[in-house]
Each structure stands twice: as C-alpha cells, then as structure tokens.
N, C-alpha and C positions, 0 to 999 in steps of 0.2 A: 400744506395747503389748508385753507380754513373754510368757513361757510356758516350759514345761520344756525345749523344744528350742532356746531362744534362741541358744545358743553353737554349735550344729551348723553346720559349713560347708555351704553349699547350692550345687548346680549343676544343670544340665539333667536329668541322669539321676536324681538323688535326688528332685528335685521331681516328675518324672513318676511315679516309683515310689510315693512317699508320698501324692501327691495322688489316687491311684486310677486314673490313666490307664493305667499298665502292666498292671494287672489287667484292665481293660476291653478293652484292645487285644490281649490274648493269645488263644491258642487251645489246645485240648486240655489245659486246666488249667495251661498254662505262660504266665506273664506275659512281656511283651516291651516294648521301647522303641518309641515312634513315631520314625521315622527322622529327621525334622526336629527341630532343637533348640528345640522350642516351650516347653520348661521355662525357657528363657532369654527367648525373644521375647515370649511372652504376658504374663509379668509386666511386661516393659518397656512393652507397649502399655497395660496398666492404669495403670502409673505415669504415662505420658504423658496419659492421660485424667484422672487425678487432678490433674495440673498444670493442665490446661485448666479443670477445675472450680474449683480454688483461685484461678486468675486471675479467673474470672468472679465468684467471691465477693468477691475483693478490690476489683473494680470497683464492687460494690454497697456494701461496708462500709468499704473502705479498710484492711482488716486482712489480714495474711498468716497462714499456718498451716503446720503440719508435715504432711507426707504420708507415710504408712506403708504400704508395699506389700511383702509377703513372697512369695517364689517359691512356697512350699508353699501359702499361702492361694490364690494365683492359680490354681494347677493344680487344687486341690480344687474351686474354684468352677466350672471348666468340666466337672467330673464330677458336677454337681448332680443330673442325672437319676437316676443309679444310687443316689446317697445318698438322694434323695427316695423312690425305689422301695423301698429297703430300709426306710426309715422306715415305709412303709405296709404292706409285705408281711412284714417281719422275716425275709427270706431274701435271699441274694445273687443278683444277676442272673447269667445265663450270661456266660462270657467272650465278648468281641466285641460288636458293636453290635446284634445281634439281641435283646439283653436290654433294649433301650430301651423300657420301658413299653408292651410289646405291639406295637410297630411291627415290620414286616418290612423291615429295612434290612440289606443284606448285600453282599458281593462274591462273584460267581459266575463260574466258568470258562465261556468260550464255545468254539466250534470253534477260533478263534484269538483270543487275548487274554482279558481279563476285563472285566466291567462292574460298576459299583457302582450300587445303586438303593435307593430307599425307596418301596415300593409301597403302604403302608397308606393308608387314607382315600380320598376321592374318591367320586363318585356311582356309582350302579349301572350307568349306561350305559358308563362307562369299564371297569368290571370285566367286564361282558358282552362288550365288544369284545376285552378281553384274552383271555378264554377262547376266543372265536372265532378269534383270531389264533393261539392255541396248537393249534387243531384239536380242541378239546374244549368245545364250547358247553354240554354237559351239566353241566360243573363248576359253572356258575353256580347251579344248583338243588341241588347236592350239599352237604350241611352240612359235609363234610370240607374244603371249599374256600371256606367262607363267610367273607369278610373282615370281616363285621359281628360275628363271634363276640367276646364280651367277652374282652379279654386276648389273644386270637388265638393263644396258644401251641400249642393243639391243631391249628390249621390249618397252621402253618408247615412241618412235615415233609412234608405232602402237596403243598403249593404249591411247596416247594423241589424236590421230585422231579420235578414236572411241568415246572417252569421249566428244570431241568437237562436234561431230555430235549429241550425245545424249543430250548435254546441250543446244543446239541451240534454242530450243523452250520452255525452262523452266526458271522460275525466280530463282534467287540465293537462296531464302528461300525454294522454292520447292525442288531444288536439294539438299540443305543442309539437309532437313528433310528425303529425300529418302535415301541418303548415310548414314546419321546418324543412321537410323533405321537398317541398315545392320551392324553397329558397327564400321564404319570408322570414323576417326578424320576429321571433316569438319566444315566449318563455312562460313558465308557470309562475304565479304569484306565490312566493315562499314565505313561511314564517320563521321564527328563530330556530325552531327545531329542525326544519328543512335545511337551513343554512348550516347548522351545527353538524348535521349528518351528511353533508354534501360530498359526494365522491369526487366531483370536479375540483372543489377547493382542497380536498385531501391530496389529490394528485398534484396540484399546484403548490403544495407545501405552504398553504395560506394560513394555517393555524399555528398558534403558539399554545403551549400548555404550561401552567404555573401552579405551584402548590399555594393554596390560600386557606388558612385556618383549617388545615387537615383535609382539604378537598383538592382534587386535581381538576383545575378549571381550564377548559378549552375556550379560546377566543380567536377571532381573526386577528392576525398581526399586521405588520407593515406590508402594504401591497406591492412594494417595489423590491424586485430581486435583481442583483447585479452580478455579472459573471466574475468580476474580479474582487468583489467584496462580499464574502459570505455573511449571511444574517446571523447575528449572535443569539445564542439560546437565552431566553429571559431567565432571570433569577427571582426567587420569591422575596417578599418583604421580610426583614428580620423579625424574629419573635421578640417579645418584650424583654429587654435586658440582654439579648443575645450577644451584642457587640460591646457591652460595658462590663 
C-alpha cells in the first residue's frame, strides 16, 4: 500500500506523535512522548503476528504472501478509542487517559508515591463500599458522585477531589491494597528499581540475567511462555577476540 507520506523516514518519536499517542499522553495542553520506545516495539509485535497469520494461511493454501506493517498505522491503531470517540462526538477528548469514553482512569498522588486506577463500572455494592472506605457513605446517594451518570464527565471532578483527600495520608501500596480488595483495577506507579525487585515478575520467571562487561545484568525477557517450548537461557556477548 502507498500514501502521501510513503517516503517519510519513520522512528519511535514520529510514530508516537503522528499516531495520536503523544496528544493523548500529554497534560495541560502539552503533548509528550511515552518513555518506552513503543513506536518501535508495537509495530514489531504486529509484524510478528502478521507472520504467524501468514504461516497459518500457507499451511492451509500452500501460498505465501506479502506482509505490510507501517509504524504510523500501528500506533494509530492503539489510539482507536480516542478516534472512535471523536467520530461520535465530533470533539477532541481531554489530554490524558481520563478522556477514554467516559471512564475514570487516572494517576493520582498519594501521601507517598502514586497510584494508577480505572474505577468505572462494577456493581453498586463495590461503589457503596468505596464511599464507606472514604468515610463518606452519603456520596452513594449524591448525584454528583453517581458513577452511573452517562458519560460521567460531570462526576469526575467531584470524585477526583474526594479521592485526593482520601489518598493524602496513604502510601501507594496501602491505597492499592484497599481499592484492590474492593475489586477495582488499581496498581502503584513503579520505577525501574521497583520492577527490577518485583516478586510477581520473579515468580513469573520474567527476568533474564546476562553477564555484561563483568556485571551480572538483570532485565525483563520475552513475556511469552509456552508449555511445549521452554525459554532458552540467554548467553553473553563474546569478549574481544574470544572466538577468533
């Protein structure tokens, strides 16, 4: 396939920007890049999936085919919600994830650390328990905090202020446990050290360790584990002249 931008050089930054992700990820009207180079890696994942599909088709038909994956296309596809919302509403969503089709998905500061959450949906029992947990059971019958409000945009400022007050004296992990016990999707915002030391990833055998320049380096490895194909242990790069 072709198009007017066919000859433009592509890289992670430009794919994020043109695909709409930088606009969605920004704040205060300022776009920003996602820190990880997902403009490179996500198109590669789609390319790998395309190869798998083409191989399956070949097994059925005996015929091969050409696979076309563009970085811009791949990044635009992961921003489908904002584009679909614009198609319906004919107005741009707010910067950041709180514009996602009426959901209340956000990152908020705690007494120590930050948490990420997606609170919308769920049954009435869960929300009643949340307002009791926050010390304001009366919010459940207050229309300003009614999570069932269509679109929910009018509810978000009131709920955000109430949550911020509740979170102000809690650690990110304490808040995560409390909201998680109610059944909400929530987690602490982690840095590289937190991920490096994570017991969950350790239990999932998500790490690989490689000798690099005299150091034992730990890094997350391939996230796919297969029951019939064990993951091979990585090997270090050869030293200068080692194989000559």
